[in-house]
C-alpha positions as CSV (number, residue, x, y, z in Angstrom):
1,X,108.8,85.8,84.7
2,X,110.5,87.5,81.8
3,X,113.0,90.5,82.0
4,X,115.5,92.6,80.1
5,X,118.5,94.5,81.8
6,X,120.2,97.7,80.8
7,X,122.3,100.0,82.9
8,X,121.7,103.8,83.0
9,X,124.4,106.1,84.5
10,X,125.9,103.2,86.6
11,X,122.4,102.3,87.9
12,X,121.3,98.9,87.0
13,X,117.8,98.9,85.2
14,X,115.8,95.9,84.4
15,X,112.3,95.4,82.9
16,X,110.2,92.6,83.3
17,X,106.8,90.9,83.9
18,X,106.0,88.7,87.0
19,X,103.0,86.3,86.9
20,X,101.1,86.3,90.2
21,X,98.4,83.9,91.2
22,X,95.9,85.4,88.8
23,X,97.4,88.5,86.8
24,X,100.5,89.4,84.8
25,X,102.2,92.6,86.1
26,X,104.8,94.7,84.2
27,X,107.5,96.3,86.2
28,X,111.0,98.1,86.2
29,X,113.5,97.8,88.8
30,X,116.6,100.0,89.4
31,X,119.7,99.1,91.7
32,X,121.2,96.0,92.9
33,X,119.0,92.9,93.2
34,X,120.1,92.0,96.7
35,X,119.4,95.5,98.1
36,X,116.6,96.3,100.5
37,X,113.3,96.7,98.2
38,X,111.4,100.0,97.8
39,X,108.1,99.3,95.8
40,X,106.4,102.2,94.2
41,X,102.5,102.1,93.6
42,X,101.1,104.5,91.2
43,X,97.8,106.1,91.2
44,X,94.4,106.0,89.1
45,X,94.8,105.6,85.4
46,X,98.7,106.1,85.9
47,X,101.4,103.9,84.4
48,X,104.4,103.0,86.2
49,X,106.5,105.6,84.1
50,X,104.8,108.4,85.8
51,X,107.1,107.6,88.7
52,X,110.0,110.0,87.8
53,X,113.1,107.8,86.6
54,X,115.3,110.4,88.4
55,X,113.4,109.5,91.7
56,X,114.1,105.8,91.1
57,X,117.8,106.3,90.3
58,X,118.3,108.6,93.3
59,X,116.9,105.9,95.7
60,X,118.8,103.3,94.1
61,X,122.3,105.2,94.5
62,X,121.2,105.2,98.3
63,X,121.5,101.3,98.3
64,X,117.9,100.3,97.5
65,X,116.2,98.0,94.9
66,X,113.6,100.4,93.5
67,X,110.7,98.7,91.8
68,X,107.9,100.4,90.1
69,X,105.0,98.6,88.3
70,X,101.7,98.8,86.4
71,X,98.6,98.2,88.4
72,X,96.0,95.9,87.0
73,X,94.2,97.3,84.1
74,X,96.7,100.0,83.1
75,X,100.0,100.0,81.1
76,X,101.4,96.7,80.3
77,X,99.8,94.6,83.0
78,X,96.6,92.3,82.6
79,X,93.4,94.0,81.4
80,X,90.3,93.1,82.7
81,X,88.3,93.2,79.3
82,X,84.7,92.7,79.6
83,X,84.1,93.7,83.2
84,X,81.2,96.3,83.0
85,X,80.9,99.1,85.5
86,X,77.2,99.2,86.1
87,X,75.1,101.6,87.9
88,X,75.4,105.5,88.4
89,X,78.5,107.2,88.6
90,X,76.9,110.0,90.7
91,X,75.6,107.6,93.0
92,X,78.9,106.1,93.6
93,X,80.5,109.6,94.0
94,X,77.9,110.4,96.7
95,X,78.5,107.0,98.7
96,X,82.2,107.7,98.5
97,X,81.9,111.0,99.9
98,X,80.0,109.4,102.9
99,X,82.6,106.7,103.1
100,X,80.2,104.0,101.9
101,X,81.3,101.2,99.6
102,X,79.4,100.4,96.3
103,X,79.2,97.3,94.2
104,X,82.0,97.6,91.6
105,X,84.1,94.9,89.5
106,X,86.9,94.8,91.8
107,X,88.0,97.0,94.8
108,X,91.3,98.4,96.2
109,X,91.3,95.3,98.5
110,X,91.8,93.3,95.2
111,X,94.5,95.6,94.1
112,X,96.3,95.4,97.6
113,X,96.2,91.7,97.1
114,X,97.8,92.1,93.8
115,X,100.6,94.1,95.3
116,X,101.0,91.2,97.9
117,X,101.1,88.5,95.1
118,X,103.5,90.8,93.1
119,X,106.0,90.7,96.2
120,X,105.5,86.9,96.3
121,X,106.3,86.4,92.6
122,X,109.4,88.4,93.0
123,X,110.5,86.6,96.2
124,X,110.3,89.7,98.3
125,X,109.4,89.0,102.1
126,X,109.2,92.5,103.1
127,X,109.4,96.0,101.3
128,X,109.3,99.7,101.9
129,X,106.0,101.0,100.1
130,X,105.5,104.2,98.4
131,X,102.1,105.0,97.1
132,X,100.7,108.0,95.2
133,X,97.1,108.9,95.1
134,X,95.2,105.7,94.7
135,X,98.5,103.9,95.4
136,X,98.6,105.5,98.5
137,X,95.3,104.1,99.3
138,X,96.5,100.6,98.2
139,X,99.6,101.1,100.5
140,X,97.3,101.8,103.4
141,X,95.3,98.5,102.7
142,X,98.5,96.5,102.3
143,X,100.2,97.9,105.3
144,X,97.1,97.1,107.4
145,X,96.1,93.7,105.8
146,X,99.6,92.3,105.4
147,X,101.6,94.1,108.0
148,X,104.5,91.6,108.0
149,X,105.3,92.7,104.4
150,X,105.6,96.4,104.9
151,X,109.0,97.8,106.5
152,X,107.6,101.3,105.9
153,X,105.0,103.3,104.2
154,X,105.3,106.7,102.3
155,X,101.9,107.8,101.3
156,X,101.9,110.7,98.6
157,X,99.0,113.0,98.0
158,X,96.4,110.5,99.0
159,X,93.2,110.1,101.1
160,X,91.4,107.7,103.6
161,X,88.2,108.3,101.7
162,X,86.4,108.7,104.8
163,X,83.1,110.8,104.9
164,X,83.0,114.5,104.7
165,X,86.4,115.1,103.3
166,X,86.3,118.0,100.8
167,X,85.6,116.9,97.3
168,X,88.1,117.7,94.2
169,X,88.0,121.3,92.8
170,X,85.6,121.3,89.8
171,X,88.4,122.0,87.4
172,X,90.4,119.0,88.8
173,X,87.1,116.8,88.7
174,X,86.7,117.9,85.1
175,X,90.2,116.9,84.2
176,X,89.7,113.5,85.7
177,X,86.5,112.7,83.9
178,X,86.6,114.3,80.5
179,X,87.9,112.0,77.8
180,X,89.5,113.3,74.5
181,X,87.2,113.8,71.6
182,X,85.7,110.7,69.8
183,X,88.2,109.4,67.2
184,X,90.9,112.0,68.3
185,X,94.4,111.7,66.7
186,X,97.5,111.0,68.9
187,X,98.5,114.5,68.8
188,X,94.9,115.5,70.2
189,X,95.1,112.9,72.7
190,X,98.6,114.3,73.8
191,X,97.3,117.8,73.9
192,X,94.2,116.9,76.1
193,X,96.4,114.9,78.6
194,X,99.1,117.7,78.7
195,X,96.3,120.2,79.6
196,X,95.0,117.9,82.3
197,X,98.4,117.5,83.8
198,X,98.6,121.3,83.9
199,X,95.3,121.6,85.7
200,X,96.5,119.2,88.4
201,X,99.9,120.7,88.9
202,X,100.5,123.3,91.8
203,X,101.5,127.0,91.6
204,X,104.9,126.5,93.3
205,X,106.0,123.9,90.6
206,X,105.0,125.1,87.0
207,X,105.7,122.8,84.4
208,X,106.5,123.7,80.8
209,X,103.9,122.6,78.4
210,X,106.4,120.9,76.0
211,X,107.5,118.8,78.9
212,X,103.9,117.8,79.6
213,X,103.4,116.9,76.0
214,X,106.4,114.7,75.9
215,X,105.4,113.1,79.2
216,X,101.7,112.6,77.8
217,X,103.1,111.1,74.5
218,X,105.3,108.7,76.3
219,X,102.3,107.4,78.3
220,X,99.9,107.2,75.2
221,X,102.3,105.4,72.9
222,X,103.3,102.9,75.7
223,X,99.7,102.0,76.4
224,X,96.2,103.7,75.9
225,X,93.3,101.8,77.6
226,X,90.6,104.1,78.8
227,X,88.5,101.2,79.6
228,X,90.9,100.2,82.5
229,X,90.6,103.8,84.0
230,X,86.9,103.5,84.3
231,X,87.2,100.4,86.3
232,X,90.2,101.7,88.4
233,X,88.2,105.0,89.4
234,X,85.1,102.6,90.1
235,X,87.5,100.8,92.6
236,X,88.5,104.0,94.4
237,X,84.8,105.1,94.6
238,X,83.5,101.7,95.5
239,X,85.8,100.4,98.3
240,X,84.4,102.8,100.9
241,X,86.4,104.4,103.9
242,X,90.0,103.4,104.6
243,X,90.1,104.8,108.1
244,X,89.4,101.4,109.9
245,X,92.4,100.1,108.0
246,X,94.7,103.1,108.6
247,X,94.2,102.8,112.1
248,X,95.7,99.3,112.1
249,X,99.0,100.3,110.4
250,X,102.0,99.8,112.6
251,X,104.8,100.4,109.9
252,X,106.6,103.8,110.2
253,X,104.5,106.0,107.9
254,X,105.3,109.5,106.3
255,X,102.5,111.3,104.7
256,X,103.4,113.7,102.0
257,X,100.8,116.0,100.6
258,X,100.8,119.4,98.7
259,X,99.2,122.5,100.1
260,X,97.6,123.2,96.5
261,X,96.4,119.8,95.5
262,X,93.1,120.3,93.6
263,X,92.2,116.7,93.2
264,X,92.8,115.3,96.9
265,X,92.6,118.4,98.8
266,X,95.0,118.9,101.7
267,X,92.6,117.8,104.2
268,X,92.7,114.4,102.7
269,X,96.5,114.1,103.4
270,X,95.8,115.2,107.0
271,X,93.1,112.7,107.4
272,X,95.7,109.9,106.4
273,X,98.1,111.1,108.9
274,X,95.6,111.6,111.6
275,X,94.4,107.9,111.2
276,X,97.7,106.3,111.3
277,X,99.4,105.9,114.6
278,X,102.6,107.7,114.9
279,X,102.5,109.0,111.2
280,X,104.5,112.0,110.3
281,X,102.9,114.6,107.9
282,X,104.9,116.7,105.6
283,X,103.1,119.3,103.6
284,X,104.9,120.8,100.7
285,X,103.9,124.3,99.9
286,X,102.5,124.9,96.6
287,X,102.6,121.4,95.4
288,X,99.5,120.0,93.4
289,X,98.7,116.5,92.4
290,X,101.9,115.7,90.4
291,X,105.5,114.9,90.7
292,X,107.4,117.6,89.0
293,X,111.4,117.3,88.9
294,X,111.7,120.2,91.2
295,X,109.9,118.0,94.0
296,X,112.0,114.9,93.4
297,X,114.9,115.8,95.9
298,X,112.3,116.3,98.8
299,X,110.3,113.4,98.1
300,X,113.5,111.2,97.9
301,X,114.7,112.7,101.1
302,X,111.3,112.0,102.9
303,X,111.2,108.6,101.7
304,X,114.8,107.8,103.0
305,X,114.2,109.3,106.3
306,X,111.2,107.0,106.7
307,X,113.1,103.9,105.7
308,X,115.5,105.0,108.4
309,X,113.0,105.1,111.0
310,X,112.1,101.5,110.0
311,X,115.8,100.6,110.6
312,X,115.7,102.1,114.0
313,X,112.5,100.2,114.9
314,X,114.1,97.1,113.8
């Protein structure tokens, strides 16, 4: 394990890598090392830096050790070079809409095991998990498969991937699947990414295009690895329905979803809340499939309230 430490606005900040049983995971953490841990799990094609630093620092100031990390095949974590995704994307998409698994290089179950192994590598026995999008799917599997490791679960704009849930809006699906032009310059890739961010956003929380360009440039300059995104998407589509796992979750759970999410429709969030016993559903009016600064205080508040439920249960 390696790391480097700094301090931002009186919040300790450390970046490092942890070697698990099979892969290396890049991570950053905020707050005191002996504080109760909150682990943030990002979504498909998303690096740890898409978790707003303001959110991490806000939670750390409330007395938590906040950890965000790169999933396998993205950012600075281990890449699965050479693993091909064979077969028809359309067939996988149809099977996914029916809640049926497909043969893929790895599934969300493998990524859930990555999270469990990451906790082991950091010496964390139990953590509050917060998962966004694909990260919310991984959170469901970790909470169901390794229940003793999860103190609470906060699931942000995610899905159970059960059958007959509404598909993404065509504009959102196009943004998800369309790559930048071949041999695109960095500036062209930044513009392409910023447009996609804008498509996924919600009308109540519009974001300035320059802000989205800056966010996109940060991601691209840190790591650009589209092959990993292909395999991560295959994992989402290939795992099958998560509903049987969601129904086994015992940890206090809050489901947070936007009413204007064009990628994972509001019905997907409702399906998660319906499947998990005792889950609380928090719909945010006009929020899309992103984490703008204006949403950060509400998101932090909901996460903190859910961790408090865990303390009450204990």
